[in-house]
Structure formats: C-alpha cells, structure tokens
N, C-alpha and C positions, 0 to 999 in steps of 0.2 A: 502888934509891935514888930518892926523889922529889926533884925540883928545881922551883923556881918562878921565873918571871920576873914582876916587878911593874911595872905601868905606872900611875904616878900621873897621872890624867887631870883632877884638880881640885885647885886650890891649897889648898882648905879642909882637905884631909887633913893638910897640914903642921902644923896646929895640934895634932893628936893624935899624929901619927907623923912624927918628924923624918926618919927613914930607914926607909921601909916595906920596902925590900928586905932590910935587915939583920934587921928584926923578924920578917918571915915566914921568912927563912932559918933563924933560931934555932928557930922553931916546927916547921918541917919537919924540921930536924935531930933534934929530940926524937922525932918519929915514926920517922925512919930508924933511930935508935939502938935503939928499943925494939920495933919491929915488923919481924920478919925476913921477912915476906911479900914485900916489894919489894926486898930487898937485891941480887939478882942482875941486876936490870934498871934502866935509867935511864928514869924516867917523868917527863916534863916537862909543866908546865902554866903558863898565864899567869893573872894576876889583874889586872884593870883596876879601879883605885880611882876611882870616878866619883861622880855625883850623881843626884838624882831625875829631872832633866830628860833627861839622857843615857840613863839606864836605861829611862825611859818610852818613848823613841824606839826603843830596841832591843827592848823588850817588844812594841811595836806592830808593828815590822817583822818580827820572827821568830816571835812567838807570837800575833799578831793580838789583843793585849790592850792597849787604850789606857789604861793606868794604870801608875803607878810601882810598883816592888817593891823589896825589900831586896837580893835576890841573883838573878842569872841564871847559868845554866851552858850552855855550848855544847860538848858532847862532840864530839870528832873522830871517834869510833867508836861504833857501837851495841855493846851489851854482848857479843853473840856475836862480833863482829869483833874487839873488844878482846881477848877470851880467845884467839882464834886468833893474833893478833899477839903476845901475851905468850909464846906457845910458839915463835914463829919469830924475833922480833926482840929485840935487846938494848936498843935505844933506841926509845921510843914517845912521841909527842906526844899527850897526853890531851885537850887542848882549852883552853877559856877560861872564866874565871869573872869576872863583873862584880859589884861591890859598890857600893851607893849609900851615901854618907856621911849623907844626910839622915835615914834611919831609925835609924842608930846614934847620931848626935850628940844625939838627944833624951835619951839617958841623961845624967843630971846629973853623974856623976863618971867619972873616967878608968878606974877599975877596971871599972865596968859597960860602958864603951865597949869596952875590950879583950876582955871576956868575950863581948860580942855580936859583935864582929869575928871572934873565933876561931870562934864557932859558925857564922857565915855562910860563912867560907871553907872550913871543914870540910864543911859541908852541900853547898856547890858542888863541892868535890873529889869527894865521894861520888857526885854525879850524873855527873861525868866518868868514874868507874869503872863506870857503868852502873846504879847504884841509883836507884830512884824510890820514890814514896810514894802511888801511885794507889790501891792496895788496902791494907786494914788490915794484912795479914801483911807486905807490903813496907814499910809505914810503920814497923812495929815493928822489923823487921830493920835498916832504915836508921837509926832512932833509936838502937838499940843500938850500931851502928858509930860514929855521931856521938859518943855518950857515951864510947866507948872512945878515940877519937882526941882528944876534948876533954881527957880525963884525962891523956893523954900530953903535951899542950902547955901545961897549966896552969902 
C-alpha cells in the first residue's frame, strides 16, 4: 500500500486545494485499489507543495541548476537498494517530491490544474521508485507507467 504525507509549504495552494492531504489520499487510494503490485508493503512518501522560489533553491542546492522547475524528486534509495529493501522490509520510506504551484497555476481552469498536478506527483513518485528518463527506452517505459497511474487516478 502506498501512503503519502502532504506538506503545504505555500498558502497559494489553498486557492486550488482546500485539503491537499484528502485530495492526494483519494488519488493514492485509487492506485492502491487497482494495482496489486504494492499491496503487501507499506510504501510511504512525502509531497511538499511549494512555489517557484523554493523549488529553485532546492534545484540549485541539490542539482546545481539555478532555475525553477515544476517537480523535483528526492529518492531515499537508489533503484537497486529499493529492490533489496522491498524483499526484506514491510515498511519503506520512498523519499520526497516537491511540486511548484507556479507552473501549474498557469492553467486557466481547475480541470487543467488538477490534470497537471496529478501528472506531476505521479512523475515524481515514479522517480522515487527508481525510474528515470535519461535514455529513450527509459523515457518510454516511464511514460507508459505515468499513463497507467494517471488512468487509475482520473
């Protein structure tokens, strides 16, 4: 089972999400119901809802890129370590995802806002699972997984 801890770090999120924890819990519940892959483990991750200023600082500090971005992921384990821990442990902390509201709020309507939000946190979660998109084959695999998860939470 996947669980999420939501950390609202910017008041502007309240305009779009009155209760971000409940919203994301419902989305995660949809994945847990329909995807049996994670049923026997407790996989926990955090999402910090932030803004472009904060995410730019994090991007500079941890990736040495002095620019804002829409989502950052900070996996607790490398892919191989995660696989080993999935065999040994019942409860695993996956890591943290940070999402900037600035890139999402440019969408003019709420439906587009939620669509983009869902795509971003799913993208971040897949990075926590060890997926990346450095090479074309990895990009395609990750994109397919994103689409699968997105269909589960729509």
